[in-house]
N, C-alpha and C positions, 0 to 999 in steps of 0.2 A: 739571231735566233727568234723565232716566232713563238711567244708563249702561248698562244692560242692552240697550237698543236700539241701541246704536252698533256697527257692524261690528267684529268681532274681539273683542267683549266677553267671549265664551265662554272666551277664553284670557288676556286681560289683566286682567280682574277677579279671578279666582282667583289669579293671581300678585300682584296687590296684597294680597290677604288673606294669601297666603304670606309676604310681606315683613312684614306687620304682626304675624305670629307668629313671625318670627325665621327663617324659610326663606328661603334666597337661592338655592338651585341648582334650582329647579323651571323648566320652559321659561316659565312666565308670568312669574315673577320675574327672570329673566334677560331677558325681552324688555322689562320695565319698566326695569330698569336700563340697557338700551341707550338708551332714549328718556327717561330720568328728568328731564332738563333740560327737554325739550319738554313732557312731561306736567305737570310742576310749574308752569310757565309758563302751563298751560291750566287751573289750578285744583285739580289732584289732590294730595292730601296723600301724598308719597312719603316712607317712612321711610329717610332717606339713610344710616343707620348700618348698614343691613343689605344694602346693595348689593354685589353681586359685583364684584371688579375684573376687568377684560378680560371683559366679560360676553359679547361677540360670540365671542371664542374658546373660552369655557367652554361656551355653547350649541352651537356647531358640534361640539365634542369630545364633549359628550353625546350628541347625535344620531348622530354616527358610531358610537357604542358600541351604539346601539340600533336603527338603521335602515340599510337599503342604499341608499335614496334620501335620504341625509342632505342633500346639497347643495340639491336641489330642494325638500325640505321646509324648510330653513333659509330659503330665499329665499321661500317661501309664507308661513312665519311673519313674516318682515319686512315683506312686503306687507300682512298682516293688522294688523301693528302700525302701520304707516304709515297705513292706512285709519282705525283707531281714532284715532290722533292727529289726522288731518285732521278727523275729525268732531267730536270734542272741542274742538279750536281753532275751529271754525266756531260750535259752540254757546256756547263761552266769549266769542268776539267778539261776538256778537249776542245 
């Protein structure tokens, strides 16, 4: 399975790389932390020792500092995360 072809991969996969490099405060790393259990159960190797506590709050606070449309962007990111998880779970299941 090519993870690059899954929807949302352009944000999720760099976040996975960030976590493997010890960075836990990037958008992608925080998204992975939000769905770490779901992603692990679908077969991804998630470095749990680098996950941020309260990733939802941290992500939203980071977006508020950088964007005027933080709320809508936050929701769009969660939708991308959900799409990635759904596609990964389907590929893992079949």
